[in-house]
C-alpha positions as CSV (number, residue, x, y, z in Angstrom):
1,M,149.6,106.2,103.7
2,E,149.2,103.0,101.6
3,V,152.8,103.2,100.5
4,I,153.9,103.7,104.1
5,N,151.7,100.7,105.1
6,S,153.3,98.4,102.5
7,F,156.8,99.5,103.4
8,M,156.4,99.1,107.2
9,T,154.7,95.7,106.6
10,W,157.8,94.6,104.6
11,I,160.2,95.9,107.3
12,F,158.6,94.0,110.1
13,K,158.3,90.8,108.2
14,N,162.1,90.6,108.0
15,R,162.4,89.4,111.6
16,L,160.4,86.2,110.9
17,G,163.5,84.2,109.9
18,Q,165.1,84.8,113.3
19,I,161.9,83.9,115.1
20,E,161.8,80.6,113.1
21,N,165.3,79.9,114.2
22,F,164.6,80.0,118.0
23,K,161.4,78.1,117.4
24,K,163.4,75.3,115.7
25,N,166.6,75.5,117.8
26,P,165.4,76.6,121.2
27,I,168.1,74.9,123.4
28,S,171.1,76.1,121.3
29,V,169.7,79.6,121.3
30,Q,169.3,79.5,125.0
31,E,172.9,78.2,125.4
32,T,174.2,81.1,123.3
33,T,172.2,83.5,125.5
34,F,173.6,81.9,128.7
35,R,177.2,82.3,127.5
36,S,176.6,85.9,126.5
37,L,175.1,86.8,129.9
38,I,177.9,85.1,131.9
39,E,180.5,87.0,129.8
40,A,178.7,90.3,130.4
41,G,178.5,89.7,134.2
42,R,182.0,88.4,134.6
43,R,183.6,91.6,135.8
44,T,180.6,93.1,137.7
45,E,180.5,93.1,141.5
46,F,177.9,90.3,141.4
47,G,180.0,88.3,139.0
48,R,183.2,88.6,141.1
49,Q,181.3,87.6,144.2
50,H,180.0,84.5,142.5
51,R,183.2,83.6,140.6
52,F,181.8,83.9,137.1
53,E,185.3,83.7,135.7
54,S,185.3,79.9,136.4
55,I,181.7,79.2,135.3
56,K,181.9,76.9,132.2
57,T,178.6,75.1,132.3
58,Y,175.0,75.6,133.5
59,S,175.8,73.2,136.4
60,D,178.5,75.6,137.5
61,F,176.1,78.5,137.3
62,A,173.4,76.7,139.3
63,A,175.9,75.7,142.0
64,R,177.4,79.2,142.4
65,V,174.4,81.5,142.1
66,P,171.5,81.2,144.5
67,V,167.9,81.5,143.3
68,T,166.4,84.7,144.8
69,D,163.4,86.9,144.9
70,Y,163.2,90.7,145.0
71,E,164.0,90.9,148.7
72,G,167.1,88.8,148.3
73,F,168.3,90.8,145.3
74,K,167.3,94.2,146.6
75,P,170.7,95.2,148.1
76,Y,172.3,95.0,144.7
77,I,169.5,97.0,143.1
78,E,169.6,99.7,145.8
79,K,173.4,100.1,145.3
80,T,172.7,100.7,141.6
81,M,169.9,103.1,142.4
82,Q,172.2,105.1,144.7
83,G,174.5,105.7,141.7
84,R,177.0,102.9,141.7
85,Q,177.6,101.2,138.4
86,N,179.0,97.8,137.4
87,V,177.2,96.2,140.4
88,I,175.0,93.8,138.4
89,W,175.6,94.7,134.8
90,N,178.6,95.8,132.8
91,T,177.0,99.0,131.3
92,D,175.5,102.0,133.0
93,I,172.0,101.6,134.3
94,E,169.9,104.8,134.1
95,W,166.4,103.5,134.3
96,F,164.3,101.5,136.8
97,S,160.9,100.0,136.2
98,K,158.6,100.5,139.2
99,S,156.5,97.5,139.8
100,S,154.1,96.4,142.5
101,G,152.4,93.4,141.0
102,T,149.9,93.6,143.9
103,T,148.7,96.4,146.1
104,S,151.6,95.9,148.5
105,S,152.9,99.1,150.0
106,R,156.4,98.1,149.1
107,S,157.3,99.0,145.5
108,K,159.8,97.0,143.5
109,Y,162.4,98.8,141.3
110,I,163.6,96.6,138.5
111,P,166.8,97.7,136.6
112,V,166.3,98.5,132.9
113,T,169.5,98.5,130.9
114,E,170.1,99.8,127.4
115,E,170.5,96.2,126.3
116,S,167.2,95.1,127.9
117,L,165.4,98.0,126.3
118,E,166.8,97.4,122.8
119,E,167.2,93.6,122.7
120,C,164.2,92.6,124.8
121,H,161.4,95.2,125.2
122,Y,161.7,96.9,121.9
123,K,162.4,93.6,120.1
124,G,159.2,92.3,121.6
125,G,157.2,95.2,120.2
126,K,158.7,94.7,116.8
127,D,158.1,90.9,116.9
128,M,154.5,91.5,117.9
129,L,154.0,93.6,114.8
130,S,156.0,91.1,112.6
131,L,153.9,88.2,113.7
132,Y,150.7,90.2,113.3
133,V,151.3,91.4,109.8
134,N,152.5,87.9,108.8
135,N,149.2,86.4,110.2
136,F,147.1,89.1,108.6
137,P,148.9,90.2,105.3
138,E,145.8,92.3,104.4
139,S,146.3,94.5,107.4
140,R,146.2,98.3,107.0
141,L,147.7,98.8,110.5
142,F,150.2,101.4,109.5
143,T,147.7,103.7,107.7
144,G,146.7,105.1,111.1
145,K,148.0,105.5,114.6
146,S,148.4,103.2,117.6
147,L,146.7,104.3,120.8
148,T,149.0,103.4,123.7
149,I,148.1,103.7,127.4
150,G,151.2,104.2,129.4
151,G,152.1,104.6,133.0
152,T,154.0,107.5,134.8
153,L,157.6,108.5,135.5
154,E,159.2,109.7,138.7
155,K,162.6,110.6,140.2
156,N,164.8,107.9,141.5
157,P,163.7,107.8,145.2
158,L,167.2,106.7,146.4
159,N,169.0,109.4,144.5
160,P,166.6,112.1,143.4
161,R,169.4,114.4,142.3
162,G,170.9,111.8,140.0
163,T,170.3,111.2,136.4
164,A,168.5,107.8,136.8
165,R,164.7,107.8,136.7
166,A,162.0,105.3,137.5
167,G,158.5,104.5,136.3
168,D,156.1,101.9,135.0
169,I,157.8,99.8,132.3
170,S,155.3,101.2,129.7
171,A,156.4,104.7,130.6
172,V,160.1,103.9,130.4
173,I,159.6,102.3,127.0
174,M,157.6,105.3,125.7
175,E,160.1,107.8,127.0
176,N,162.9,106.1,125.1
177,L,161.1,105.3,121.8
178,P,162.8,106.6,118.7
179,I,161.3,109.7,117.0
180,W,159.7,107.7,114.1
181,A,157.8,105.5,116.6
182,Q,156.5,108.6,118.5
183,F,154.9,109.9,115.3
184,A,153.1,106.5,114.9
185,R,151.4,106.7,118.2
186,T,148.8,108.8,120.1
187,P,148.2,110.6,122.5
188,S,151.2,113.0,122.9
189,L,154.0,111.7,125.1
190,E,153.2,114.5,127.7
191,T,149.7,113.2,128.0
192,A,150.6,109.5,128.0
193,L,152.9,110.0,130.9
194,M,150.7,112.1,133.1
195,G,150.6,111.1,136.7
196,E,147.1,111.9,137.9
197,W,145.0,109.1,136.5
198,E,141.5,110.6,136.3
199,A,142.8,113.7,134.5
200,K,145.0,111.6,132.3
201,I,142.0,109.5,131.1
202,E,140.1,112.7,130.3
203,K,142.9,114.3,128.3
204,M,143.7,111.1,126.5
205,A,140.1,110.7,125.5
206,R,139.9,114.3,124.1
207,E,143.3,114.0,122.3
208,T,142.6,110.6,120.6
209,M,138.9,110.7,119.8
210,N,139.4,112.5,116.5
211,E,142.5,110.6,115.4
212,N,142.6,107.7,112.9
213,V,143.3,104.9,115.4
214,T,144.0,101.5,113.8
215,S,145.4,99.7,116.9
216,I,145.3,99.9,120.7
217,A,147.9,98.7,123.1
218,G,147.4,98.5,126.8
219,V,145.9,96.9,129.9
220,P,142.3,95.8,129.4
221,T,141.1,97.4,132.6
222,W,142.2,100.9,131.8
223,T,141.4,100.6,128.1
224,V,137.8,100.0,129.0
225,V,137.7,103.2,131.1
226,L,139.2,105.2,128.3
227,L,136.9,103.8,125.6
228,Q,133.8,104.4,127.6
229,R,134.8,108.0,128.2
230,I,135.4,108.5,124.5
231,L,131.9,107.1,123.7
232,E,130.4,109.6,126.2
233,L,132.2,112.5,124.6
234,K,131.4,111.5,121.0
235,K,127.9,110.4,121.9
236,A,128.6,107.2,120.0
237,K,127.0,103.7,120.4
238,H,130.2,101.8,119.9
239,I,133.9,102.6,119.3
240,L,133.8,101.8,115.5
241,E,131.7,104.9,115.1
242,V,134.7,106.8,116.4
243,W,137.5,104.8,114.8
244,P,136.1,102.9,111.8
245,N,139.6,101.6,110.8
246,L,140.4,100.0,114.2
247,E,141.5,96.5,113.7
248,V,143.5,95.1,116.7
249,F,143.9,95.4,120.4
250,F,147.4,94.3,121.7
251,H,146.7,93.5,125.4
252,G,148.6,92.2,128.4
253,A,149.1,92.5,132.2
254,V,145.8,90.8,133.1
255,A,144.0,87.8,131.7
256,F,141.7,88.9,128.8
257,G,139.1,86.2,129.2
258,P,136.8,88.0,131.7
259,Y,136.9,91.1,129.5
260,R,136.2,89.5,126.2
261,S,132.4,89.9,126.1
262,L,132.7,93.5,127.2
263,F,135.1,94.3,124.4
264,K,132.7,92.7,121.9
265,Q,130.1,95.1,123.1
266,L,132.4,98.1,122.8
267,I,133.8,97.0,119.5
268,P,131.0,94.9,117.8
269,S,132.9,93.5,114.8
270,D,133.9,90.0,113.9
271,K,136.9,91.5,112.1
272,M,138.3,93.0,115.3
273,R,141.4,91.1,116.4
274,Y,143.0,90.6,119.9
275,M,146.6,89.7,120.4
276,E,148.1,89.0,123.9
277,T,151.6,89.9,124.9
278,Y,153.5,89.1,128.1
279,N,155.7,92.1,128.7
280,A,156.6,92.6,132.4
281,S,159.0,94.9,134.2
282,E,161.6,92.2,134.2
283,G,161.4,91.4,130.5
284,F,159.3,90.6,127.4
285,F,158.5,86.9,127.6
286,G,155.8,85.9,125.3
287,I,153.5,86.7,122.3
288,Q,150.4,85.1,121.0
289,D,151.8,84.1,117.6
290,Q,148.9,82.0,116.2
291,P,145.6,83.6,115.2
292,D,143.6,80.5,116.2
293,S,145.2,79.9,119.6
294,E,145.5,81.8,122.8
295,E,148.8,80.2,123.7
296,L,152.0,82.4,123.9
297,L,155.2,81.7,122.1
298,L,158.2,81.8,124.6
299,L,160.7,84.4,123.2
300,L,164.2,82.9,123.4
301,D,166.7,85.3,121.8
302,Y,165.8,88.3,123.9
303,G,168.8,88.2,126.3
304,I,166.9,86.1,128.9
305,F,168.0,82.7,130.2
306,Y,165.1,80.7,131.6
307,E,164.9,78.3,134.5
308,F,161.8,76.8,136.2
309,I,160.7,75.6,139.6
310,P,158.0,72.9,139.6
311,M,155.2,74.2,141.8
312,E,155.2,71.1,143.9
313,E,158.8,72.1,144.9
314,W,158.0,75.7,145.6
315,D,157.7,75.6,149.3
316,K,160.7,73.4,149.9
317,E,163.9,74.9,151.5
318,N,166.0,73.8,148.5
319,P,163.5,73.4,145.6
320,Q,164.5,71.6,142.4
321,V,165.3,74.1,139.6
322,I,165.4,72.9,136.0
323,S,166.4,74.4,132.7
324,L,164.1,74.8,129.6
325,R,165.2,71.5,128.1
326,D,163.6,69.6,131.1
327,V,160.2,71.2,131.3
328,E,157.1,69.0,130.7
329,V,153.8,69.8,129.0
330,G,150.9,70.4,131.4
331,K,152.9,70.9,134.6
332,N,152.8,74.2,136.6
333,Y,156.1,76.0,136.9
334,A,157.3,79.2,138.6
335,I,159.6,81.2,136.3
336,V,163.3,82.0,137.2
337,I,165.2,84.4,134.9
338,T,168.7,85.7,134.3
339,T,168.6,88.7,132.0
340,N,170.5,91.4,130.2
341,G,168.8,93.8,132.6
342,G,171.2,92.6,135.4
343,L,168.9,90.1,137.1
344,W,170.5,86.8,138.1
345,R,168.4,83.7,138.9
346,Y,165.5,85.9,139.8
347,K,162.0,84.6,140.7
348,I,159.5,86.9,139.0
349,G,156.5,85.4,140.8
350,D,154.5,84.2,137.8
351,T,153.6,80.6,137.0
352,V,153.2,79.0,133.6
353,K,152.1,75.8,132.0
354,F,153.6,74.6,128.7
355,S,151.3,73.3,126.0
356,S,154.2,72.3,123.6
357,T,158.0,72.2,123.6
358,L,158.8,72.4,119.9
359,P,158.2,75.3,119.7
360,Y,157.9,76.3,123.4
361,R,154.4,77.6,123.9
362,F,152.6,78.3,127.2
363,R,149.8,79.9,129.1
364,I,150.2,82.1,132.2
365,S,148.6,80.1,135.0
366,G,148.9,82.5,137.9
367,R,151.2,83.9,140.5
368,T,153.2,82.1,143.1
369,K,151.6,84.4,145.7
370,H,148.1,84.7,144.2
371,F,146.2,81.5,145.0
372,I,143.8,80.1,147.5
373,N,145.1,76.9,149.2
374,A,143.5,77.3,152.6
375,F,142.1,73.8,152.6
376,G,144.4,72.0,150.1
377,E,142.2,73.0,147.1
378,E,145.1,74.8,145.3
379,V,142.9,77.2,143.3
380,I,145.1,79.3,141.0
381,V,144.2,82.4,139.0
382,E,143.9,80.4,135.8
383,N,141.1,78.3,137.5
384,A,139.3,81.4,138.7
385,E,139.3,83.2,135.4
386,S,138.2,80.1,133.4
387,A,135.3,79.6,135.8
388,L,134.3,83.3,135.6
389,R,134.4,83.2,131.9
390,Y,132.1,80.2,131.8
391,A,129.6,81.8,134.2
392,C,129.6,85.0,132.2
393,D,129.1,83.1,128.9
394,E,126.1,81.2,130.4
395,T,124.4,84.2,131.8
396,G,125.3,87.0,129.4
397,A,127.1,88.9,132.3
398,T,130.3,90.9,131.9
399,I,132.6,91.8,134.7
400,S,135.2,94.6,135.3
401,N,137.0,93.3,138.4
402,F,137.0,90.6,141.1
403,T,138.8,89.3,144.1
404,A,138.4,86.1,146.2
405,A,139.7,84.8,149.5
406,P,138.9,81.9,151.9
407,I,136.5,81.9,154.7
408,Y,138.4,80.0,157.3
409,F,137.0,77.6,159.9
410,E,135.7,79.7,162.8
411,G,134.9,77.0,165.4
412,R,133.8,73.5,166.0
413,G,131.5,72.2,163.4
414,S,132.1,75.1,161.0
415,K,133.1,74.7,157.4
416,G,135.2,76.8,155.1
417,A,134.2,78.4,151.8
418,H,135.5,80.8,149.2
419,E,134.2,84.4,149.3
420,W,134.1,86.4,146.1
421,V,133.5,90.1,145.4
422,V,132.7,90.8,141.8
423,E,132.0,94.1,140.1
424,F,129.9,93.7,137.0
425,R,129.6,95.8,133.9
426,N,126.4,93.9,133.1
427,A,125.1,92.0,136.1
428,P,123.4,88.6,135.7
429,S,119.6,88.6,136.2
430,D,120.0,85.9,138.9
431,L,123.1,86.4,141.1
432,E,122.6,83.1,142.9
433,N,122.5,81.2,139.6
434,F,125.7,82.9,138.6
435,A,127.4,81.9,141.8
436,G,126.2,78.3,141.3
437,L,127.6,78.2,137.8
438,L,130.9,79.6,139.0
439,D,131.2,77.0,141.8
440,Q,130.2,74.2,139.4
441,K,132.9,75.2,136.9
442,L,135.5,75.4,139.6
443,R,134.7,71.9,140.6
444,E,134.9,70.7,137.0
445,I,138.4,72.2,136.4
446,N,140.0,71.7,139.8
447,S,139.8,68.2,141.2
448,D,141.2,69.3,144.6
449,Y,138.5,71.9,145.0
450,D,135.9,69.4,143.9
451,A,137.2,66.9,146.5
452,K,136.8,69.5,149.3
453,R,133.4,70.4,148.0
454,H,132.1,66.8,147.9
455,K,129.0,66.8,150.0
456,N,130.2,70.0,151.6
457,L,132.8,67.9,153.4
458,A,135.3,70.7,153.9
459,L,134.1,73.6,151.7
460,Q,130.6,74.9,151.3
461,R,129.5,76.5,148.1
462,L,131.2,79.8,147.4
463,I,129.7,83.1,148.6
464,L,129.3,85.8,146.1
465,H,128.9,89.6,146.7
466,Q,128.0,92.0,143.9
467,A,130.2,95.1,144.3
468,P,128.8,98.6,143.5
469,E,130.2,100.2,140.3
470,G,133.5,101.8,140.9
471,L,134.3,100.0,144.2
472,F,137.6,98.5,143.2
473,E,138.8,101.7,141.6
474,A,137.9,103.6,144.8
475,W,139.8,100.9,146.9
476,L,142.9,101.3,144.7
477,S,142.6,105.1,144.9
478,K,142.3,104.9,148.7
479,K,145.6,102.9,148.9
480,G,147.3,105.3,146.5
481,K,147.6,102.6,143.8
482,L,145.2,103.9,141.1
483,G,146.6,103.6,137.6
484,G,149.7,102.4,136.0
485,Q,150.5,98.7,136.5
486,H,148.7,98.4,139.9
487,K,145.9,95.9,139.8
488,V,143.5,94.2,142.2
489,P,144.8,90.9,143.6
490,R,142.6,88.2,142.0
491,L,143.2,85.6,144.7
492,S,144.6,85.8,148.2
493,N,145.2,83.1,150.8
494,S,144.5,85.7,153.5
495,R,141.5,88.0,154.1
496,E,143.5,91.2,154.2
497,Y,142.3,92.6,150.9
498,I,138.7,91.2,150.8
499,D,138.0,92.4,154.4
500,E,139.0,96.0,153.4
501,I,136.8,95.8,150.3
502,L,133.8,94.3,152.2
503,G,134.3,97.0,154.8
504,M,134.0,99.7,152.1
505,M,130.9,98.1,150.8
506,A,129.3,98.1,154.3
507,A,130.2,101.7,154.9
508,N,128.5,102.8,151.7
509,Q,125.3,101.0,152.3
């Protein structure tokens, strides 16, 4: 195994020169990507409609192709799902990534081409490993197996007799992995792609608990559930008693901050490493490339051309859209992408803030639809998670899930507030003190929220409810959204979700 570890480490380090190239020459690399995408789309139905044959510059492209969201692009996707090819891409599309992003009843189906699998998603996984072994040359990662928690696959709902299939992006990736990669992971592919989530966790736990696991890759929420079940089965105090060679958790999909202290309890070692990735249904966008920083490196040679909408422009009928060369450090942007998966000027719904532009590094700041701005306070997910992390650190609490929404003015003389429901793994000894710390930190990091809170002028102090264990999981299950990439909406500008959750709490009391 040591020979294999040395060989695999050498193989993955070979990619580092190309990574350095796009770090040092980001704009020229993006221009090359742009030209390649336009050429690929030139003879597609979408390309003919938007006169790609005469697009010579980015300005031409911006003038011809409208920025759109899923609903706007859906007719093209549905044609492809029904079996038509060459609609949005010049090679056949046989896979679709099913994505919800929120608990909305309407699923999104994102096209996945052979090019986006090979040149984007798989390249991201390889680069993740390349950067990791470069940062930690003493790693023995390849002496054991990687535990990967995947989603599920299903038939194409618009053409169930066709060859195309759909599923969570993790499931699509796993199903198409080369044989050598399948041998390097656990559990079996059959188990990893099971559909019934509770049974899947049980089988995964029993299959993996006696393996030599050196790394884990998955969403923190479901990883915690799996690890806790393994500890129960093995009657172990912590996971290093089960997997003594475990050295890294590659995580994504949700912010890791609120989970950090819980993982330190499950894996009590200063040598354990955590590496964030940003791999969505639409593409692999970022990797935490520095061991001493939580910033993500924007991946620029993955067949994705990036544009951005400043968030102050978001609600305008014709918002300003800028290319990568024009972004500024510290500003909040919504991401627009054109990809080798057949998406053209597509708004993915995520927002980012850049911390540097040479190379381009950023943090995910939230969602365009996940925020609270009922009173002009503009609280985004990044604010909420930072404040929660502070309150947890101050009180020794750990959380598993949360959601928050506004309490709107109900009548003359009434005042608004934010209402939170938090499910704790380890509850604070004083819930009111926790709520006060959370509110205090929100005021420190968001001047608009602080202004509304000043002397309770517009907003009173937030209201916090402690949810019983398992409430959010039960809520997701009730909505048919348990497992996979479905997750609890962190913030909402309406009370739709929180009222349902509070109603379940009241019914169980």
